[in-house]
C-alpha positions in Angstrom: -9.3 -40.1 65.9 -11.4 -38.7 63.1 -10.1 -35.9 60.9 -13.0 -33.7 62.2 -11.7 -34.0 65.8 -8.1 -33.7 64.7 -8.9 -30.4 62.8 -10.8 -29.1 65.9 -8.0 -29.7 68.4 -6.0 -26.5 67.7 -9.0 -24.4 68.5 -9.6 -26.0 71.9 -9.1 -23.9 75.0 -8.9 -26.8 77.5 -8.5 -30.5 77.8 -12.0 -30.7 79.3 -13.4 -29.1 76.1 -11.4 -31.5 74.0 -12.7 -34.5 76.1 -16.3 -33.4 75.7 -15.9 -33.3 71.9 -14.2 -36.7 71.8 -16.9 -38.3 74.0 -19.6 -36.7 72.0 -18.3 -37.5 68.5 -17.1 -41.0 69.3 -19.9 -41.9 71.6 -17.6 -42.6 74.5 -17.8 -42.1 78.3 -14.2 -41.3 79.2 -13.8 -39.4 82.5 -11.6 -36.4 82.8 -9.4 -38.3 85.3 -8.9 -41.2 82.9 -8.2 -38.8 80.0 -5.7 -36.8 82.1 -3.9 -40.0 83.3 -3.7 -41.3 79.8 -2.2 -38.0 78.5 0.3 -38.0 81.4 1.3 -41.7 80.8 1.8 -41.0 77.0 4.0 -38.1 77.9 6.0 -40.1 80.4 6.5 -42.9 77.9 7.8 -40.5 75.2 11.5 -41.0 76.4 12.1 -37.3 77.3 15.3 -37.2 79.4 15.7 -35.2 82.5 18.5 -32.7 82.9 21.3 -34.0 85.2 20.4 -33.7 88.9 16.7 -33.1 88.4 15.6 -36.5 89.6 17.6 -36.2 92.8 16.4 -32.7 93.4 12.7 -33.7 93.0 13.2 -36.7 95.3 14.8 -34.5 97.9 11.9 -32.0 97.7 9.4 -34.9 98.0 11.1 -36.4 101.1 11.1 -32.9 102.7 7.5 -32.3 101.9 8.4 -29.2 99.8 5.6 -28.2 97.4 6.7 -28.6 93.8 5.9 -27.6 90.2 8.0 -28.5 87.3 8.2 -26.4 84.2 10.3 -26.3 81.1 11.2 -23.8 78.4 11.6 -26.7 75.9 8.9 -27.0 73.2 8.9 -30.9 73.6 
């Protein structure tokens, strides 16, 4: 990532805007879905641990077709 792009990131209002700049500046053709999947995978690979019981709760909701959203108050 170039310094120009890195310096521009804090001013971005959305991932789509960031992706447009990255594609333009680096002459790439990354789709939004590819970009989103890569960000998600990097987050999942970052070894953040779940609170006790969360995995079981999410699996229960999934099995029961209960709509879900996961949020955290943690800054990581």
